[in-house]
C-alpha positions as CSV (number, residue, x, y, z in Angstrom):
1,M,-6.5,-2.6,9.1
2,P,-5.3,-5.2,6.9
3,I,-1.8,-5.8,6.9
4,L,-0.6,-6.9,3.2
5,S,3.1,-7.0,3.4
6,M,6.4,-5.9,5.9
7,F,9.5,-4.9,4.4
8,Y,12.9,-3.1,6.0
9,G,10.7,-1.7,8.4
10,I,8.0,-0.5,6.1
11,V,4.2,-1.7,6.8
12,A,1.9,-1.9,4.0
13,Y,-1.8,-1.9,4.6
14,M,-5.4,-1.3,3.3
15,Y,-8.5,-0.2,4.9
16,F,-11.7,-1.9,4.6
17,Y,-14.3,0.6,2.5
18,D,-12.0,2.6,2.1
19,T,-12.8,4.5,-1.1
20,Q,-14.5,7.8,0.0
21,Q,-11.4,10.0,1.0
22,H,-8.7,9.5,-1.8
23,R,-11.5,8.1,-4.5
24,M,-9.2,5.9,-6.3
25,P,-7.3,2.3,-5.7
26,H,-4.4,3.2,-2.9
27,F,-2.5,1.5,-0.2
28,H,-1.1,3.3,3.1
29,V,2.5,2.8,4.2
30,E,4.1,3.8,7.7
31,Y,7.9,3.4,8.4
32,A,9.0,5.3,11.5
33,E,7.2,8.6,11.8
34,Y,6.8,8.7,8.7
35,T,3.3,7.9,6.4
36,A,1.8,8.1,3.0
37,V,-0.9,7.0,0.6
38,I,0.1,5.5,-2.5
39,A,-1.8,5.1,-5.5
40,I,-1.6,1.7,-7.1
41,Q,-2.0,2.2,-10.5
42,S,0.4,5.4,-11.0
43,S,2.7,5.1,-7.9
44,K,1.6,8.9,-7.0
45,V,2.2,9.8,-3.3
46,L,-1.6,10.7,-2.4
47,Q,-1.0,12.6,1.0
48,G,2.1,12.3,3.3
49,N,5.8,11.2,3.0
50,L,8.4,8.5,3.3
51,P,12.2,9.1,3.2
52,P,13.4,8.9,-0.5
53,N,15.4,5.4,0.2
54,K,12.4,3.6,1.7
55,M,9.9,5.0,-1.2
56,K,12.2,3.7,-3.6
57,L,11.5,0.1,-1.6
58,V,8.0,0.9,-1.5
59,Q,8.1,1.6,-5.5
60,A,9.9,-1.1,-6.8
61,W,7.5,-3.5,-4.3
62,L,4.5,-1.9,-5.3
63,E,6.2,-2.4,-9.6
64,I,6.8,-6.2,-8.6
65,H,3.2,-6.8,-6.8
66,R,1.2,-4.4,-8.4
67,D,-1.8,-7.4,-9.8
68,D,-1.8,-8.7,-6.2
69,I,-2.0,-5.6,-4.5
70,M,-4.7,-4.2,-6.8
71,A,-6.2,-7.9,-6.3
72,D,-6.5,-6.9,-2.8
73,W,-7.9,-3.4,-3.0
74,T,-11.2,-5.2,-4.5
75,L,-11.4,-7.2,-1.9
76,A,-11.0,-4.8,1.0
77,V,-13.1,-2.3,-0.6
78,R,-16.2,-5.4,-0.4
79,G,-14.8,-5.7,3.5
80,L,-13.7,-9.0,2.6
81,P,-10.1,-10.2,4.2
82,V,-7.0,-9.7,2.1
83,Q,-3.9,-11.7,1.0
84,R,-0.5,-11.3,2.4
85,I,1.8,-10.3,0.1
86,K,5.6,-11.5,-0.7
87,P,7.9,-8.9,0.8
88,L,10.0,-6.9,-1.0
89,E,13.7,-9.1,-0.8
């Protein structure tokens, strides 16, 4: 479970070889007892939920770093190490 970034109590990560369940590029986020799976291209929540204020932070981070997150997806599905991405500041 490679961690992409951590900010404001949110952890964003990907799994290696994770192409079967959601069938599109995505990443996972955790905040306290909440978890969600977010599509990289559309920002759509594929599974789970986060508190609305934390979801806004995740969406802002995704907008800023979409290309980097997509590059990490390409690495992760091939089982290669991902690069850490700057947190939301």
